[in-house]
C-alpha positions in Angstrom: -9.7 -125.9 -0.5 -10.3 -124.3 -3.9 -13.4 -122.5 -2.5 -11.4 -121.3 0.5 -8.7 -119.9 -1.7 -11.3 -118.2 -3.9 -12.9 -116.6 -0.8 -9.6 -115.4 0.5 -8.7 -113.9 -2.9 -12.1 -112.2 -3.2 -11.7 -110.7 0.3 -8.2 -109.4 -0.5 -9.6 -107.9 -3.7 -12.4 -106.1 -1.8 -9.9 -104.7 0.7 -7.6 -103.5 -2.0 -10.5 -102.0 -3.9 -11.6 -100.2 -0.7 -8.1 -98.9 -0.1 -7.8 -97.6 -3.7 -11.3 -96.0 -3.7 -11.0 -94.2 -0.3 -8.6 -91.3 -0.5 -6.6 -90.4 2.6 -7.8 -87.6 4.8 -6.1 -84.4 3.8 -3.5 -83.0 6.2 -5.0 -80.4 8.6 -4.0 -76.9 7.5 -1.9 -74.6 9.6 -4.0 -71.5 10.4 -2.9 -67.8 10.6 -1.8 -67.2 14.2 0.1 -64.8 16.4 2.0 -66.0 19.5 3.2 -63.6 22.1 4.8 -63.8 25.6 6.7 -66.5 27.3 6.1 -69.0 30.1 3.3 -71.3 31.0 0.4 -71.9 30.5 -0.3 -70.9 26.9 -3.7 -69.2 26.6 -5.3 -69.9 23.3 -8.0 -67.6 22.1 -10.8 -68.9 19.8 -13.2 -66.5 18.2 -16.7 -67.1 17.0 -18.5 -67.1 13.6 -19.5 -64.3 11.2 -17.2 -61.4 10.9 -15.2 -62.6 13.9 -11.5 -62.9 13.7 -8.5 -63.1 16.0 -8.7 -59.3 16.1 -11.6 -59.7 18.5 -9.0 -60.4 21.2 -6.6 -57.5 20.5 -7.4 -55.7 23.7 -7.4 -58.8 25.9 -4.5 -61.0 24.7 -1.7 -58.5 25.3 -2.9 -57.9 28.9 -2.9 -61.6 29.6 0.6 -62.0 28.1 1.9 -59.3 30.4 1.0 -61.6 33.3 3.8 -63.9 32.5 2.1 -66.4 30.2 2.2 -67.1 26.5 -0.8 -66.3 24.3 -1.9 -67.4 20.9 -4.7 -65.8 18.9 -5.6 -67.3 15.5 -8.0 -67.0 12.7 -10.3 -70.0 12.2 -10.6 -71.4 8.7 -12.4 -69.0 6.4 -12.0 -66.1 8.8 -9.4 -63.3 8.8 -6.2 -64.5 7.2 -6.9 -68.2 7.2 -8.1 -70.0 4.1 -11.3 -72.1 3.9 -11.1 -75.8 4.4 -10.8 -77.6 1.0 -13.3 -80.2 2.2 -16.9 -80.0 3.5 -17.2 -78.4 6.9 -16.7 -80.8 9.9 -16.1 -79.7 13.5 -13.4 -82.3 13.7 -11.5 -80.5 11.0 -11.5 -77.3 13.1 -10.0 -79.2 16.0 -7.4 -80.9 13.8 -6.4 -77.5 12.3 -6.0 -76.0 15.8 -3.8 -78.9 16.8 -1.7 -78.5 13.7 -1.3 -74.8 14.4 -0.2 -75.4 17.9 2.4 -77.9 16.7 3.7 -75.5 14.1 4.4 -73.0 16.9 5.9 -75.6 19.2 3.2 -75.3 21.8 2.8 -78.5 23.8 1.0 -77.4 26.9 -0.2 -76.7 29.5 -3.0 -74.9 27.6 -5.9 -72.8 28.7 -8.6 -72.3 26.1 -10.6 -69.1 25.9 -13.5 -69.4 23.5 -16.2 -67.0 22.3 -19.6 -68.1 21.0 -19.3 -71.0 18.5 -15.5 -71.1 19.2 -16.5 -73.0 22.3 -17.6 -76.0 20.1 -14.0 -76.2 18.8 -12.7 -75.8 22.4 -14.9 -78.7 23.6 -13.5 -81.1 21.0 -9.9 -80.0 21.6 -10.2 -80.3 25.4 -11.7 -83.8 25.1 -8.7 -85.1 23.1 -5.8 -83.2 24.7 -4.8 -84.0 28.3 -2.6 -80.9 28.3 -5.7 -78.6 28.3 -5.8 -77.5 32.0 -8.4 -74.8 32.0 -11.1 -73.1 29.9 -12.9 -69.8 29.8 -16.2 -69.8 27.8 -17.2 -66.3 26.8 -21.0 -66.1 26.0 -20.4 -69.4 24.3 -22.0 -72.6 23.1 -21.9 -74.2 26.6 -22.1 -78.1 26.6 -25.7 -79.1 26.3 -26.8 -76.0 24.4 -26.7 -77.2 20.8 -29.2 -80.0 20.7 -30.7 -81.5 17.6 -33.8 -79.3 18.1 -31.8 -76.2 18.6 -29.6 -77.0 15.6 -32.7 -77.4 13.3 -34.2 -74.2 14.7 -31.0 -72.3 13.8 -31.1 -73.6 10.3 -34.7 -72.7 9.8 -34.0 -69.2 11.2 -30.9 -68.4 9.1 -31.5 -70.4 5.8 -33.9 -67.7 4.4 -31.0 -65.2 4.6 -28.4 -67.3 2.8 -29.1 -66.1 -0.7 -28.8 -62.5 0.3 -25.6 -63.2 2.2 -24.1 -64.9 -0.8 -24.9 -61.9 -3.0 -23.7 -59.3 -0.6 -20.8 -61.0 1.1 -19.7 -64.1 -0.8 -16.5 -64.8 1.2 -18.4 -64.5 4.5 -21.1 -66.7 3.1 -18.6 -69.3 2.1 -17.2 -69.5 5.6 -20.4 -69.2 7.7 -23.1 -71.1 5.7 -21.4 -74.5 5.8 -21.0 -74.2 9.5 -24.7 -73.5 10.0 -25.7 -76.2 7.6 -23.5 -78.7 9.6 -25.2 -77.8 12.9 -27.1 -81.1 13.2 -23.9 -83.1 12.7 -22.0 -80.8 15.1 -24.8 -81.2 17.7 -24.4 -85.0 17.4 -20.6 -84.7 17.7 -20.8 -82.5 20.8 -23.5 -84.7 22.4 -21.1 -87.6 22.4 -18.4 -85.7 24.4 -17.9 -86.0 28.1 -16.6 -82.8 29.7 -14.1 -83.4 32.5 -15.5 -82.4 35.8 -12.1 -81.5 37.2 -11.3 -79.0 34.4 -11.4 -75.5 35.9 -13.8 -73.6 33.8 -15.1 -70.0 33.9 -18.3 -69.3 32.0 -18.7 -65.6 31.1 -22.4 -64.9 30.3 -23.6 -61.7 28.6 -26.8 -60.2 29.9 -27.9 -59.9 26.3 -26.9 -63.1 24.5 -27.0 -64.1 20.9 -30.1 -66.2 20.9 -33.3 -64.7 19.3 -35.9 -67.4 19.8 -37.4 -67.4 23.3 -37.2 -71.1 23.6 -33.5 -71.0 22.7 -32.8 -68.3 25.3 -34.5 -70.3 28.0 -32.7 -73.5 26.9 -29.3 -71.8 26.9 -29.7 -70.4 30.4 -30.8 -73.8 31.6 -27.7 -75.4 30.0 -25.4 -72.9 31.6 -26.9 -73.5 35.0 -26.6 -77.3 34.6 -23.0 -77.1 33.4 -21.8 -74.8 36.2 -23.6 -76.7 38.9 -22.1 -80.0 37.6 -18.7 -79.4 39.1 -17.0 -77.4 41.9 -14.3 -76.4 39.4 -16.8 -74.4 37.3 -18.1 -70.9 38.0 -20.0 -68.2 36.1 -19.4 -64.5 35.7 -22.0 -62.1 34.3 -21.0 -59.5 31.8 -23.0 -56.5 33.1 -24.3 -53.6 31.2 -21.6 -51.2 32.5 -18.8 -53.0 30.5 -20.0 -55.7 28.1 -23.7 -56.7 28.1 -24.0 -57.8 24.5 -22.8 -61.1 22.8 -20.2 -59.4 20.6 -18.9 -57.0 23.1 -18.4 -59.8 25.7 -15.4 -61.0 23.8 -14.0 -57.6 22.9 -14.3 -56.1 26.3 -12.9 -59.0 28.4 -13.9 -59.8 31.9 -14.5 -56.4 33.6 -12.5 -53.3 34.3 -11.2 -54.7 37.6 -9.3 -57.3 35.6 -10.4 -60.0 38.0 -11.1 -62.3 35.0 -7.5 -61.8 33.7 -6.1 -62.9 37.0 -8.4 -65.9 37.0 -7.2 -66.9 33.6 -3.6 -66.8 34.7 -4.2 -68.9 37.9 -6.7 -71.4 36.5 -3.9 -73.7 35.2 -2.1 -73.6 38.5 -5.2 -74.7 40.3 -5.5 -77.7 38.0 -1.8 -78.6 38.4 -2.3 -78.6 42.2 -5.3 -80.9 41.8 -3.2 -83.3 39.6 -0.3 -83.3 42.1 -2.8 -84.1 44.9 -4.2 -87.0 42.9 -0.7 -88.4 42.1 0.3 -88.2 45.8 -2.9 -89.7 47.2 -3.8 -92.3 44.5 -0.6 -92.5 42.5 -2.5 -91.7 39.3 -0.7 -90.9 36.1 -2.2 -87.4 35.6 -0.4 -85.3 33.0 -0.9 -81.6 32.8 
């Protein structure tokens, strides 16, 4: 009995020690954001890395809001008006910060995510954890299956030689971007564990001139897009042609073409998902919440 009591006391001591030595996760910060328009769904715009900010969407978001939906553009941590994370970079912190920002603005869904470049990694994680995400538009983005361990390591090897120069010339930009690149292997692992919903309506907008520089990464990215789009009837691809937005950066700033077909598809994508959910409830009595 004495030995049993000793073991229990020791176990409690270890648990208490662990509790004391492990600080709680810091609260997710609320990011700088602008919300416009009324109605549903809420279209949330997520920019990429580098010098990207919420301003990249300034010509697109107002036009979408005029279609009777609400829009939110925001600066990711370390970009624009949003402060850096106080902790080492983790993709999950980006998703938590977006969730906190949505809560601060009273946005509960339905939500359509529009993500450019690396912003799509944030969108993937948010969509996987929120049933109120009812549609997505990926603009020349990090399509599921693109950032593998090999690609992540290749990106580090490509950009690491430029880090010192970037720190010297643009220290604030370096502080925001370098940790993201250095965390690519962990981010690749995180994304690799996600399962993308096949019934989530998704439009992939691909630039004719993407952001990849290594030939093997270009080929891998194209193959990943093809696999992703062909994996579900709810996914489609649009090509940003030379006449309006052929490059990686311009693909976000110029939108989806002068005919505004893409704008209309953003506005209707959530309605398509709601119709699907209603059909599921009627036919199979599933508890599908959108």
